[in-house]
C-alpha positions as CSV (number, residue, x, y, z in Angstrom):
1,M,-19.8,-25.2,21.6
2,L,-16.2,-24.0,21.0
3,L,-16.1,-24.7,17.3
4,S,-19.5,-23.2,16.6
5,S,-18.6,-20.1,18.6
6,R,-16.7,-18.8,15.7
7,A,-19.9,-18.1,13.8
8,P,-21.2,-14.6,14.5
9,E,-24.6,-15.9,15.6
10,H,-23.0,-17.9,18.4
11,R,-20.6,-15.2,19.7
12,A,-22.9,-13.8,22.3
13,A,-23.5,-17.2,23.9
14,F,-19.8,-18.1,23.7
15,L,-18.9,-14.8,25.4
16,D,-21.5,-15.4,28.1
17,W,-19.9,-18.8,28.7
18,I,-16.4,-17.4,29.0
19,R,-17.6,-14.7,31.4
20,H,-19.3,-17.3,33.5
21,L,-16.2,-19.4,33.5
22,E,-13.8,-16.6,34.4
23,Y,-15.9,-14.6,36.9
24,S,-18.2,-17.2,38.4
25,I,-16.4,-20.5,38.4
26,Y,-12.7,-19.3,38.5
27,A,-13.7,-16.2,40.5
28,L,-11.2,-14.0,38.6
29,P,-11.5,-10.3,39.5
30,R,-13.2,-8.1,37.0
31,E,-10.9,-5.8,35.1
32,T,-10.8,-2.1,35.9
33,L,-9.8,-1.3,32.3
34,V,-9.1,-3.1,29.1
35,L,-6.9,-1.2,26.6
36,Y,-7.6,-2.3,23.0
37,L,-4.8,-1.2,20.8
38,R,-6.6,-1.2,17.5
39,V,-4.6,-2.0,14.3
40,P,-6.4,-2.9,11.1
41,P,-5.9,-6.6,10.2
42,H,-4.1,-5.9,7.0
43,E,-1.6,-3.5,8.7
44,A,-1.1,-6.0,11.6
45,Q,-0.3,-8.7,9.0
46,K,2.3,-6.3,7.4
47,M,3.9,-5.7,10.8
48,V,4.2,-9.5,11.4
49,T,6.3,-9.8,8.2
50,R,8.8,-7.3,9.8
51,K,9.3,-9.3,13.0
52,T,12.6,-10.9,13.7
53,A,13.1,-14.6,13.3
54,R,11.6,-16.7,16.1
55,N,13.6,-19.4,17.8
56,Y,10.6,-21.8,18.1
57,T,9.7,-22.0,14.4
58,S,11.2,-21.5,11.0
59,A,7.9,-20.0,9.7
60,A,7.7,-16.3,9.2
61,Q,4.1,-16.3,10.3
62,D,2.1,-18.6,12.6
63,L,-1.1,-20.2,11.4
64,Q,-3.3,-17.3,12.6
65,E,-1.0,-14.5,11.4
66,S,-0.8,-16.0,7.9
67,S,-4.6,-15.9,7.5
68,L,-6.0,-12.4,6.9
69,H,-9.5,-13.8,7.2
70,H,-8.7,-15.1,10.7
71,M,-7.2,-11.7,11.7
72,Q,-10.3,-9.9,10.3
73,T,-12.6,-12.2,12.3
74,A,-10.6,-11.6,15.4
75,A,-10.7,-7.9,14.9
76,E,-14.5,-8.1,14.5
77,V,-14.8,-9.8,17.9
78,Y,-12.5,-7.3,19.6
79,D,-14.4,-4.4,17.9
80,Q,-17.6,-5.8,19.3
81,L,-16.1,-6.3,22.8
82,S,-14.6,-2.7,22.7
83,G,-18.1,-1.3,23.1
84,E,-18.4,-2.8,26.6
85,P,-17.9,-0.9,29.8
86,R,-14.3,-0.6,31.0
87,W,-12.9,-0.9,27.5
88,A,-10.9,1.9,25.9
89,T,-9.9,1.8,22.2
90,I,-6.7,3.4,21.1
91,Q,-6.5,3.7,17.4
92,C,-2.9,2.9,16.5
93,F,-3.3,3.4,12.8
94,D,-3.9,6.8,11.2
95,S,-6.1,6.1,8.2
96,L,-5.7,9.7,6.8
97,R,-1.9,9.3,6.7
98,D,-2.2,5.6,5.8
99,A,0.5,4.9,8.5
100,M,0.9,3.7,12.0
101,R,0.7,6.6,14.5
102,P,4.0,7.5,16.2
103,P,4.6,5.5,19.4
104,D,4.8,8.7,21.5
105,E,1.3,9.7,20.3
106,I,-0.1,6.3,21.2
107,A,1.6,6.4,24.6
108,T,0.2,9.8,25.4
109,E,-3.3,8.6,24.6
110,I,-2.8,5.5,26.7
111,L,-1.5,7.6,29.6
112,A,-4.6,9.9,29.4
113,V,-6.9,6.8,29.7
114,V,-4.9,5.1,32.5
115,E,-3.8,8.1,34.6
116,P,-7.2,8.8,36.2
117,L,-7.2,5.2,37.5
118,L,-3.8,5.7,39.1
119,T,-4.7,8.7,41.3
120,P,-6.9,7.7,44.2
121,P,-10.0,9.8,44.6
122,A,-9.9,12.6,47.1
123,V,-11.4,11.8,50.4
124,P,-13.7,14.6,51.7
125,G,-12.2,16.2,54.8
126,A,-8.7,14.6,54.3
127,R,-5.6,16.7,54.0
């Protein structure tokens, strides 16, 4: 099942299996919000090349980071998942400027999505 789950036609069954495992068998709590910080795969791969050296490997990229195809497939899965309830997508790359958005802009957008969840709802009749 795991190997065949990489094929698009098997993704739905694989995701159902993971949800069953996490929420039914392991009884993990359902997330209130999932933030998806979206970066196009080709840009993500460029960013990896700018990372500092890692102490656990001499390779500049790990196996997944070195494969643009793998990163594109992963992005497809996350793009699909981002349409689910409780998911918020933050576009971190400005395609019009062909550049990453400034961190403060991304942070402001994240705060706008998260802040309503941090404030408890008003209780009628409470002061």
